C-alpha positions in Angstrom: 0.0 -0.3 -0.2 3.0 2.9 0.6 3.7 2.3 -3.4 0.9 3.9 -3.9 -0.4 5.9 -1.1 3.0 8.1 -1.1 3.2 8.7 -4.5 -0.3 9.9 -5.1 0.3 13.0 -2.0 3.3 14.6 -4.5 1.0 15.8 -6.8 -1.3 16.2 -4.2 0.0 18.7 -2.3 2.3 20.6 -5.7 -1.9 20.6 -6.1 -2.5 23.2 -2.8 0.1 25.0 -4.3 -0.8 28.3 -5.8 2.6 28.8 -7.6 2.3 24.9 -9.1 4.9 25.2 -12.0 2.0 22.6 -13.7 -0.9 25.4 -14.4 1.0 27.7 -17.4 2.7 23.9 -18.1 -0.5 22.4 -19.0 -2.2 25.8 -19.5 -5.6 24.6 -17.4 -7.7 27.0 -15.2 -7.5 27.4 -11.2 -11.0 25.5 -11.3 -9.5 23.1 -13.4 -7.1 22.4 -11.3 -8.3 23.3 -7.7 -10.9 20.1 -8.9 -7.7 17.6 -10.2 -6.5 18.8 -6.4 -9.5 17.6 -4.6 -10.0 14.8 -6.1 -6.2 13.4 -5.0 -7.2 13.9 -1.7 -9.9 11.6 -2.6 -8.2 9.1 -3.4 -5.4 9.5 -1.3 -8.5 9.2 2.1 -9.7 6.2 0.0 -5.5 4.9 0.4 -5.6 6.6 3.8 -8.7 4.2 4.7 -7.3 0.7 3.4 -4.3 1.0 4.8 -5.2 1.1 8.1 -8.2 -1.2 7.6 -6.5 -4.1 5.7 -3.5 -4.0 9.5 -6.5 -4.5 11.3 -8.3 -7.1 8.9 -5.2 -9.0 8.6 -5.9 -9.3 12.5 -8.7 -10.2 12.1 -10.7 -7.8 13.1 -9.7 -7.1 16.6 -8.6 -3.6 17.0 -6.6 -2.7 19.0 -6.2 0.8 20.4 -3.8 2.7 18.4 -0.9 3.3 19.8 3.1 3.1 20.0 5.6 4.9 17.8 4.8 3.2 14.3 0.9 2.3 14.8 -0.3 5.6 16.6 0.8 8.4 14.2 -0.7 6.5 11.1 -4.0 6.4 12.9 -3.1 9.8 13.4 -2.3 10.8 9.8 -5.2 8.3 8.5 -7.8 10.4 10.2 -6.7 13.5 9.0 -7.0 12.3 5.6 -10.3 11.8 6.2 -11.3 15.4 8.0 -9.2 16.6 5.1 -11.9 14.9 3.7 -15.3 15.9 5.3 -14.8 19.2 6.6 -13.6 20.7 2.4 -17.3 19.1 0.7 -19.0 21.5 -1.3 -21.3 22.8 1.5 -19.1 22.9 4.5 -15.7 24.9 1.8 -19.0 27.4 1.2 -20.8 27.9 4.4 -17.6 28.5 6.4 -15.0 28.8 4.4 -12.5 31.2 7.0 -12.6 28.4 8.9 -12.0 26.0 6.0 -9.3 27.2 5.3 -7.7 26.8 8.6 -8.7 23.5 10.3 -7.0 22.6 5.9 -4.0 23.9 6.8 -3.7 22.2 10.0 -4.7 18.7 9.5 -2.6 18.7 6.8 0.5 19.8 8.9 -0.6 17.1 11.5 -1.0 13.9 8.5 2.3 15.2 7.2 3.9 15.1 10.7 2.0 11.4 11.6 3.0 10.3 8.1 7.1 11.4 8.8 6.7 10.0 12.5 5.0 6.4 11.0 7.2 6.0 7.9 10.7 7.0 10.5 9.3 4.3 13.1 10.3 1.5 10.8 13.6 0.7 8.9 11.3 -1.6 6.1 9.5 2.6 5.5 12.4 4.7 4.9 13.0 4.7 0.9 9.5 6.4 1.9 10.7 9.0 3.5 11.4 10.8 -0.1 7.8 11.8 -1.0 7.8 13.6 2.8 10.2 15.4 2.6 9.0 15.8 -1.1 6.0 16.7 0.4 7.5 19.4 3.2 9.4 20.9 0.0 6.3 21.8 -2.0 4.9 23.7 0.0 8.2 25.3 2.2 9.4 27.0 -2.3 4.9 27.4 -2.9 5.2 29.9 0.3 9.5 31.4 0.0 7.8 32.3 -3.6 5.1 33.4 -2.6 6.2 35.9 0.2 9.2 37.1 -2.9 6.0 37.9 -5.1 4.4 40.1 -2.3 8.4 42.6 -1.9 8.7 42.6 -5.5 5.3 44.0 -5.9 5.4 46.2 -3.1 8.4 47.3 -1.7 11.3 49.8 -4.2 11.4 53.4 -4.3 8.2 54.5 -3.6 5.8 52.8 -1.3 2.2 50.9 -1.9 -0.4 52.7 -1.6 -3.8 51.8 -1.9 -7.1 53.2 -1.5 -11.0 51.9 -1.3 -14.0 53.9 -2.4 -17.4 52.9 -1.3 -19.3 52.4 -4.0 -23.5 51.7 -4.8 -24.3 48.4 -5.0 -22.4 47.0 -1.6 -19.3 47.6 -3.1 -16.2 48.7 -3.1 -13.5 50.6 -5.9 -10.0 48.8 -4.8 -6.7 51.0 -6.5 -3.1 49.3 -6.1 -0.2 51.7 -6.8 2.4 48.9 -6.6 5.9 50.2 -6.2 6.9 48.1 -8.8 5.7 47.4 -12.5 3.7 44.1 -12.8 3.7 42.2 -16.0 -0.4 41.7 -15.3 -2.5 40.1 -18.8 -6.0 40.3 -19.0 -8.2 37.8 -17.3 -6.0 36.8 -14.3 -6.6 37.8 -10.7 -4.8 38.6 -7.3 -4.1 37.4 -3.1 -5.2 40.1 -1.0 -3.4 40.6 1.9 -5.4 43.4 4.3 -4.1 43.2 7.4 -6.5 46.1 9.1 -9.5 44.3 7.8 -7.9 40.3 8.4 -4.9 40.1 9.9 -3.4 36.8 8.7 -6.3 36.0 5.5 -6.0 36.3 1.5 -8.6 36.6 -0.7 -8.9 35.8 -4.5 -9.7 38.8 -6.6 -10.3 39.1 -10.2 -8.3 42.1 -11.9 -10.7 44.9 -13.3 -7.9 48.2 -14.2 -4.6 48.5 -14.3 -2.1 50.6 -16.0 0.9 52.6 -15.3 1.6 55.8 -13.2 4.8 57.5 -12.9 6.1 58.5 -9.9 5.8 62.6 -9.2 7.3 61.8 -6.3 10.3 60.8 -7.2 13.6 63.8 -8.1 15.2 61.3 -9.8 15.9 61.5 -13.1 16.0 58.6 -15.4 18.6 58.7 -17.8 19.0 55.0 -18.8 16.2 52.5 -19.4 16.8 51.1 -16.4 16.1 55.2 -14.0 12.9 54.6 -16.2 12.0 50.9 -15.3 12.9 51.9 -11.9 10.6 55.2 -11.2 7.0 53.7 -13.2 4.9 52.6 -11.3 2.4 49.9 -11.8 -1.9 50.9 -10.7 -3.6 47.8 -10.2 -7.3 47.8 -9.2 -9.8 45.5 -8.1 -14.1 45.4 -8.0 -15.1 43.5 -4.1 -18.3 43.3 -3.5 -19.3 43.1 -0.2 -20.5 39.2 1.0 -19.4 37.8 4.4 -16.5 38.0 6.1 -13.6 40.0 5.1 -15.1 41.7 1.9 -18.1 42.4 4.8 -15.7 44.3 7.3 -14.7 45.9 4.1 -16.5 47.5 2.7 -18.9 48.4 6.4 -15.3 50.1 6.5 -15.2 52.0 3.8 -19.2 53.2 3.6 -18.4 55.3 7.0 -14.9 56.4 6.1 -15.2 59.9 5.3 -16.6 60.4 1.5 -16.9 56.9 1.4 -12.9 56.6 0.6 -10.1 55.7 2.9 -6.6 55.0 2.5 -5.8 51.3 4.4 -2.5 49.1 3.4 -3.1 45.9 1.2 0.0 43.6 0.0 -1.0 42.0 -3.1 -0.2 38.1 -4.8 0.2 37.7 -8.0 -1.1 38.8 -10.8 -1.3 34.7 -11.5 -4.3 33.4 -14.7 -5.1 34.8 -17.1 -4.9 32.1 -19.4 -7.5 32.4 -22.1 -5.7 34.7 -25.6 -8.7 35.8 -28.3 -6.1 38.0 -30.1 -6.9 35.1 -33.1 -10.6 35.2 -33.1 -12.2 36.9 -35.5 -15.7 37.3 -33.6 -15.7 37.9 -29.7 -18.3 37.9 -27.3 -18.4 38.1 -23.8 -21.0 37.5 -20.9 -21.0 39.0 -17.5 -23.2 39.1 -14.8 -23.0 41.0 -11.6 -19.4 41.7 -10.0 -17.9 39.1 -13.0 -17.3 42.0 -15.2 -14.2 42.2 -13.2 -12.9 39.6 -15.6 -13.9 40.8 -19.4 -13.3 44.3 -19.4 -9.0 43.8 -19.9 -9.4 41.9 -22.3 -11.9 44.3 -23.8 -9.7 46.9 -23.4 -6.8 44.2 -24.7 -8.5 43.3 -27.8 -9.8 47.1 -28.6 -6.2 48.3 -28.9 -5.0 45.9 -30.1 -7.4 45.9 -33.5 -6.7 50.3 -33.0 -3.4 48.8 -33.5 -3.5 46.0 -36.0 -2.3 43.4 -33.7 -5.4 40.8 -33.2 -7.8 38.9 -35.5 -10.8 40.4 -33.6 -13.6 42.3 -35.7 -16.5 42.1 -34.2 -16.0 42.6 -30.1 -20.2 42.1 -28.1 -20.6 42.3 -24.7 -23.7 41.6 -22.6 -23.3 42.5 -19.1 -26.4 41.6 -16.7 -27.0 44.1 -13.1 -29.6 44.8 -11.4 -29.6 48.2 -11.0 -27.8 50.9 -13.5 -27.0 52.4 -10.0 -24.0 49.4 -10.9 -22.1 51.2 -14.1 -20.3 52.8 -11.4 -18.6 50.1 -11.0 -16.1 50.2 -13.8 -17.5 53.5 -14.4 -13.8 56.0 -15.8 -12.4 52.5 -17.3 -15.3 52.2 -19.0 -15.3 55.6 -20.1 -11.6 55.1 -21.5 -12.4 52.2 -23.4 -15.4 54.3 -24.8 -13.3 56.9 -26.0 -10.6 54.3 -27.4 -9.6 55.3 -31.6 -11.5 52.8 -33.7 -13.8 51.2 -30.5 -17.5 52.0 -32.3 -16.2 50.2 -35.3 -15.3 46.5 -32.8 -17.7 47.1 -30.3 -20.2 46.8 -29.1 -21.9 46.9 -25.6 -25.5 45.4 -24.2 -27.0 46.1 -20.6 -29.6 44.1 -19.0 -31.3 45.1 -16.2 -33.2 42.8 -14.4 -34.3 44.7 -11.5 -35.0 48.3 -12.6 -37.2 50.7 -10.5 -39.0 52.5 -13.7 -38.4 52.7 -17.4 -37.0 55.9 -17.1 -34.1 54.3 -16.1 -33.8 52.5 -19.3 -32.1 54.2 -22.1 -30.0 54.2 -24.9 -26.4 56.3 -25.4 -26.3 55.6 -29.0 -26.5 53.0 -31.3 -23.0 51.0 -29.8 -23.6 51.5 -26.5 -27.3 50.0 -25.7 -29.4 48.7 -22.3 -32.1 46.7 -21.9 -35.1 46.3 -19.0 -35.0 42.2 -18.0 -32.9 39.6 -18.8 -31.1 38.3 -22.1 -32.3 36.0 -24.5 -28.6 34.2 -24.2 -29.7 31.6 -26.8 -30.9 35.1 -29.0 -28.5 36.9 -28.8 -25.2 34.0 -30.0 -27.8 33.3 -33.0 -27.9 36.8 -34.2 -24.3 37.1 -34.0 -24.1 33.6 -36.1 -25.3 35.5 -38.8 -22.7 38.4 -38.7 -19.7 36.4 -37.8 -16.3 36.9 -38.5 -13.4 34.0 -38.4 -13.4 31.9 -35.4 -15.9 32.2 -32.0 -15.2 33.2 -28.6 -17.6 32.2 -25.9 -16.7 33.6 -22.6 -18.9 33.8 -19.3 -18.2 35.2 -15.8 -21.5 34.9 -13.0 -24.0 33.2 -11.2 -24.0 29.7 -12.0 -27.5 29.8 -13.8 -25.8 32.5 -16.3 -22.9 30.0 -17.3 -25.1 27.4 -17.6 -27.3 28.8 -19.7 -24.3 30.7 -22.1 -22.7 26.6 -22.7 -26.1 25.4 -22.9 -26.9 27.6 -26.3 -23.3 27.8 -27.4 -24.0 23.9 -26.9 -27.4 23.7 -29.0 -25.1 26.0 -31.8 -21.9 24.0 -32.2 -23.1 22.4 -35.7 -23.6 26.1 -37.5 -19.9 27.8 -36.9 -16.5 27.5 -35.0 -17.9 28.1 -31.3 -15.2 27.4 -28.4 -16.2 28.6 -24.6 -14.2 30.0 -21.7 -15.8 29.6 -19.2 -14.3 31.8 -15.7 -15.2 30.4 -12.7 -13.7 31.0 -9.3 -15.0 28.6 -7.0 -13.6 26.9 -4.4 
């Protein structure tokens, strides 16, 4: 049994780390590798149980309390793995995520420590310790590299600044000015540490906007490319919806601050993700629901810029965004204003806004023929059919939003696969 039990633990812990080398090598999303991690975990749990039950079964199923330097640590490791599987079930994980994360780390540590002492107590099992050492090395590397990524972004000639602004719809706009340039790309996310809000936790959020700014406070004169790079700072923005826990505390603090705005300490670890490129698609359709708009906005900016400069194949871009009230438009108003003012934007980009809960019909008005607003919810199948009639090249359809919206878009794409070339990309950042 150790022959199969221990090798599986290496990919299990490898897939638990944020800096997993398999992600860029396999070009897989966070959801995919997280799913693989959970299945490796289930395999390890089943093998640990089989290993433990086989030990008791060989003695005629006579249970004796685990004791000794060999049996007791192994029993602790098995119990830890079983506990990990129970508390990682979807209902418990989503209902009590903060508690889940803390207990998950503690139980995983107990499992590794128990396994180490279990193997160390028997000379015949020393050869399997290399897998435990591999797990420890993977965990140590991931933690060290995460610390380095945070320090690299926030330690430089100027200090990082973070501004939090309260927005309608229980949301905040968090804008960070990093000390060093960030190699951000569309579709990426970062983990935010906010000591003043949640001392020991980090949470992932999609990068809604990023651009470079010059360090105006620097009294240096750029004489070389290295000096110029050192004087550049990266501004990164996130839209965070107040739900529970840290996000709710952040929103309440922003609302209570003078002018609905305050400055705080925040550290960003990243960026991560961003494996999908739409540059080669002639037609790109982006669906978003609520705060899921943070995913398509950077893509739209990139594609419109690429169309103007002739660096992408995209000739048609359609954004379909479903919101509850027109107030939610404030979440991305400054960025969308910049996009709408870009060169040749009208030639390639169309925006359809659907307001599901308008207070009156007066709130529904279309600013132009390329930016339209409608009451209710979109008919996904009809919209895709209209795009297929004017499709240019291959079509990419992406969605980021509630599960019901993703399911509807996925079904509509599946039903239209035989009519033209369509690729479906879902951004469902779940744990």
